[in-house]
C-alpha positions in Angstrom: 30.0 -3.9 11.9 29.8 -0.3 13.0 31.7 0.8 9.8 29.1 -1.1 7.6 26.0 0.4 9.3 27.6 3.8 9.1 27.9 3.2 5.3 24.5 2.0 5.0 23.0 5.1 6.5 25.0 7.6 4.3 23.4 5.6 1.4 19.8 5.3 2.7 19.7 8.9 3.8 21.9 10.5 1.3 23.7 12.4 4.1 27.1 14.2 4.0 29.9 13.7 6.2 29.5 17.2 7.4 26.1 16.2 8.5 27.4 14.2 11.2 28.6 15.3 14.9 31.9 17.2 14.8 34.3 18.1 17.8 32.7 20.8 19.9 33.7 24.3 18.8 33.4 27.5 21.0 30.3 29.4 20.2 28.9 26.8 17.6 26.2 24.2 17.5 27.5 20.6 18.2 24.6 18.7 16.1 21.3 19.4 14.7 18.7 17.0 13.3 15.5 17.7 11.0 12.7 15.7 12.4 9.6 15.8 10.0 5.9 15.0 11.2 6.1 11.3 12.5 3.2 8.8 11.0 2.6 5.9 13.2 0.2 3.0 12.0 -1.4 1.1 14.9 -3.3 -2.2 15.0 -5.5 -3.1 18.0 -6.7 -6.7 18.3 -8.1 -8.7 21.3 -6.8 -12.1 22.4 -8.7 -13.9 19.3 -7.5 -11.7 16.7 -10.3 -9.4 16.3 -9.9 -5.9 15.6 -11.1 -3.1 18.1 -12.8 -0.5 16.0 -14.3 3.1 16.7 -11.4 4.4 18.8 -10.7 8.1 19.3 -7.4 10.0 19.7 -8.2 10.3 23.3 -8.0 6.4 23.7 -4.2 6.6 22.6 -1.2 7.9 24.5 1.9 8.1 22.5 5.4 8.5 24.1 8.8 9.3 22.2 11.6 8.3 24.4 9.1 8.5 27.2 8.2 12.0 26.4 4.2 12.5 25.9 3.6 13.5 22.3 0.3 15.3 21.0 -1.4 13.8 18.0 -1.8 16.0 15.3 -4.0 14.0 12.7 -6.0 10.9 13.0 -7.6 8.4 10.9 -9.1 4.7 11.1 -8.8 2.2 8.4 -9.9 3.7 4.9 -10.9 7.0 6.5 -8.8 10.0 5.4 -6.7 11.4 8.3 -8.3 14.5 9.9 -7.0 17.0 12.6 -7.1 15.3 15.9 -9.5 17.9 17.4 -12.1 16.9 14.5 -11.5 13.0 14.8 -12.1 13.3 18.4 -15.9 14.2 17.7 -18.9 12.2 18.7 -20.5 11.8 15.3 -19.0 8.2 14.7 -19.9 4.8 16.3 -18.6 3.9 19.7 -15.8 1.6 20.1 -16.5 -2.0 19.4 -14.8 -5.3 18.5 -15.1 -6.6 14.9 -16.0 -9.8 15.2 -16.0 -11.1 11.5 -14.2 -9.5 8.7 -15.3 -11.9 6.2 -18.0 -9.9 4.6 -15.7 -6.8 4.0 -15.0 -6.1 0.2 -11.6 -5.8 -1.3 -12.5 -2.5 -2.6 -12.7 -1.4 1.2 -10.0 -3.2 2.5 -7.2 -1.4 0.7 -8.3 2.1 0.3 -5.7 4.7 1.0 -2.7 2.3 0.8 0.1 2.0 -1.6 1.2 -1.6 -1.9 4.7 -2.8 -2.9 4.7 -6.4 -3.4 8.4 -8.0 -3.6 8.4 -11.6 -5.0 11.2 -14.1 -4.4 12.4 -15.3 -7.9 15.5 -17.1 -6.4 16.6 -20.6 -7.2 14.9 -21.4 -3.8 11.5 -20.9 -5.5 11.6 -23.5 -8.5 9.2 -25.5 -6.2 6.0 -24.0 -6.2 6.6 -21.2 -8.4 3.6 -21.1 -10.4 1.5 -21.7 -7.3 3.1 -18.4 -5.7 2.5 -16.6 -9.0 -1.1 -17.7 -8.8 -1.6 -16.4 -5.3 0.1 -13.0 -6.1 -2.1 -12.7 -9.1 -5.3 -13.4 -7.3 -4.2 -10.9 -4.5 -3.5 -8.3 -7.4 -7.0 -9.1 -8.8 -8.8 -8.6 -5.6 -7.7 -5.0 -5.3 -10.6 -3.8 -7.5 -10.3 -0.1 -6.5 -8.2 2.8 -7.7 -5.4 2.3 -5.1 -2.0 1.8 -6.5 0.1 -1.4 -6.7 3.8 -2.0 -7.5 5.1 -5.3 -8.4 8.9 -6.2 -7.8 10.7 -9.2 -8.1 14.3 -10.2 -7.0 17.0 -12.8 -7.1 20.5 -11.3 -7.1 19.3 -8.3 -8.8 15.8 -6.4 -8.3 13.3 -6.4 -11.2 10.6 -3.6 -11.4 7.9 -5.5 -12.9 5.3 -2.7 -12.6 6.1 0.7 -11.0 3.3 2.1 -8.6 0.1 2.0 -10.9 -3.8 1.8 -10.8 -3.7 -0.3 -13.6 -4.0 -4.1 -12.3 -3.3 -5.4 -15.9 0.1 -3.8 -16.0 0.8 -5.4 -12.5 -0.4 -8.8 -13.8 1.7 -8.9 -16.7 4.7 -8.0 -14.5 3.8 -11.0 -12.3 3.7 -13.4 -15.2 6.7 -12.2 -16.6 8.9 -13.6 -13.9 11.2 -16.6 -13.9 13.1 -18.3 -11.2 16.9 -18.5 -11.1 19.9 -17.3 -9.4 21.0 -16.6 -5.8 18.7 -14.4 -3.4 19.4 -11.1 -2.2 16.3 -10.1 -0.4 17.8 -7.3 2.1 19.1 -5.5 -0.9 15.9 -5.7 -2.7 14.2 -4.4 0.3 16.5 -1.5 0.5 15.7 -0.5 -3.2 12.0 -1.0 -2.8 12.1 1.2 0.7 13.9 3.8 -1.4 11.2 3.7 -4.0 8.3 3.6 -1.5 9.5 6.6 0.5 9.2 8.9 -2.9 5.4 8.6 -2.6 3.0 10.3 -0.2 0.3 8.4 1.7 0.5 5.1 3.5 3.1 2.7 2.1 2.9 -1.4 2.8 5.4 -3.8 1.5 4.2 -7.4 1.2 7.2 -9.7 0.7 6.6 -13.4 -0.7 9.9 -15.1 0.1 11.0 -18.9 0.2 13.4 -18.1 3.0 17.4 -17.4 3.0 19.3 -14.6 1.7 22.6 -15.7 0.0 23.8 -12.5 -1.7 23.0 -9.4 0.3 25.4 -6.4 1.0 23.4 -5.2 3.8 21.8 -6.9 6.9 18.1 -7.7 7.9 18.8 -5.3 11.1 19.7 -2.4 8.7 16.5 -3.0 6.8 14.3 -3.2 9.6 15.7 0.2 11.2 15.2 1.9 7.8 11.6 0.7 7.5 10.9 1.9 11.0 12.3 5.2 10.3 10.3 5.6 7.1 7.2 4.4 8.7 6.8 1.6 6.4 5.2 -1.8 7.6 6.7 -5.0 6.1 4.5 -8.1 5.9 6.2 -11.2 4.9 4.6 -14.4 3.5 6.9 -17.4 3.3 6.4 -21.2 2.4 6.8 -23.9 4.8 10.4 -24.3 3.6 11.3 -21.2 5.7 10.3 -23.0 8.9 13.1 -25.7 7.8 15.5 -22.7 8.1 15.2 -21.2 11.7 17.3 -18.2 10.9 15.1 -17.2 8.1 12.1 -17.8 10.1 13.3 -15.7 13.0 14.6 -13.0 10.8 11.1 -12.6 9.1 9.3 -12.7 12.4 11.6 -9.9 14.1 11.5 -7.7 11.2 7.8 -7.8 10.5 7.2 -7.2 14.2 9.8 -4.1 14.6 8.0 -2.5 11.6 4.2 -3.0 12.6 3.8 -5.8 10.1 3.4 -9.6 10.5 4.9 -12.7 9.2 2.8 -15.7 7.8 4.1 -19.1 7.1 2.2 -20.7 4.5 2.1 -24.6 4.1 -0.1 -24.8 1.4 -1.7 -22.7 -1.8 -4.7 -22.1 0.1 -2.7 -20.9 3.4 -1.0 -18.6 1.0 -4.4 -17.2 -0.1 -5.3 -17.0 3.5 -2.4 -14.9 4.3 -3.0 -12.3 1.5 -6.5 -11.9 2.6 -5.4 -11.4 6.4 -3.0 -8.5 5.0 -5.9 -6.9 3.4 -7.9 -7.0 6.7 -5.0 -5.7 8.6 -4.3 -3.0 6.3 -7.9 -1.9 6.4 -8.2 -1.8 10.2 -5.0 0.2 11.1 -5.3 3.4 13.0 -3.1 6.0 11.4 -1.9 9.1 13.2 0.8 11.8 13.1 2.5 14.1 15.6 5.3 16.4 15.7 8.1 15.6 18.1 8.5 17.4 21.4 11.8 18.7 21.9 14.1 15.9 22.4 18.0 16.1 22.5 18.4 12.5 21.4 20.0 12.6 17.8 20.0 8.8 17.7 17.5 6.0 17.9 14.1 7.2 19.3 11.8 4.6 20.8 7.9 5.0 20.2 5.5 3.7 22.5 1.5 3.4 21.9 -0.7 3.0 24.9 -4.6 2.2 24.9 -6.1 4.1 27.7 -9.1 2.1 28.7 -10.2 0.4 31.9 -9.8 -3.0 30.0 -6.6 -2.1 27.9 -5.1 -5.2 29.0 -7.4 -7.3 27.0 -5.8 -5.8 23.8 -2.7 -6.0 21.9 -1.1 -3.1 20.2 1.1 -3.8 17.3 3.2 -0.8 15.6 6.8 0.0 14.9 9.1 0.3 17.7 11.0 3.7 16.7 12.9 5.7 14.0 16.1 7.7 13.5 15.8 11.4 12.9 17.5 12.5 9.8 20.8 14.5 10.2 20.4 18.3 9.5 20.8 19.0 5.8 20.5 15.4 4.7 18.6 14.8 1.5 15.2 12.8 1.8 15.8 9.2 1.0 
């Protein structure tokens, strides 16, 4: 298992063997890592799932390995990130709970986000395949703004139906060109999607529509979860009710989405699929996005990220974000 994970990260980070720890030598540094600006996306909701809006940088505390961090830039929802000192200004509305997101337009919902859709076209999708295509197509059509969308599909291999583009018709053609068949290799497909997503700047989100099990991947869901966290890409999963009949897949979907700051939805009907896509749009619209430069930290391995809400009634609210990341070894190429 350790050997497989080691090889996995060599592939993902493009690291050379010489970048990893060596035996101590007199007068020489043992290990060094490159740590870039860390981006954190945070959803704040109450017990009813309503979003808390209007927060400022001073309302949050970020800890990396329990070391307090200083927020560098901050933004809410569709707004561009600003230096924290400017975002702290009093010219915005006071914090408040968004009681109803139904009046929001699709164009406001996904502003600033690059969406990578990954569709399961394996032999597990014969049932309800056309309805799944319809749900994805409706989701794409609802994005009537200039933000970019990519559409990928997978069974044993990954099919890039439409690279990241603002052209909705191109994405829709990719959706309609898919056919079902062959064994599913979801985690292989997620690895390749993540490697594509990290090439682009700005917020990135992966939305997976999958019917359940993985039968052909060479990497594990734990590998994918760690890589997505390290790259700051939340993974949202929409699955049909068949996945509930496979407890392993259901558990994996829930754990992976929770660890990366996304969510998992289990749709029992076509209407449920539509509602799940709508929920993802609303969630992306209300994420707080901020960055920080990590304080000196000797830990060269996995670093935990904790975000706390600084308010008297903070226990009333739930914070969802990624749980950590792994810094790149010094000299390693960007993934």
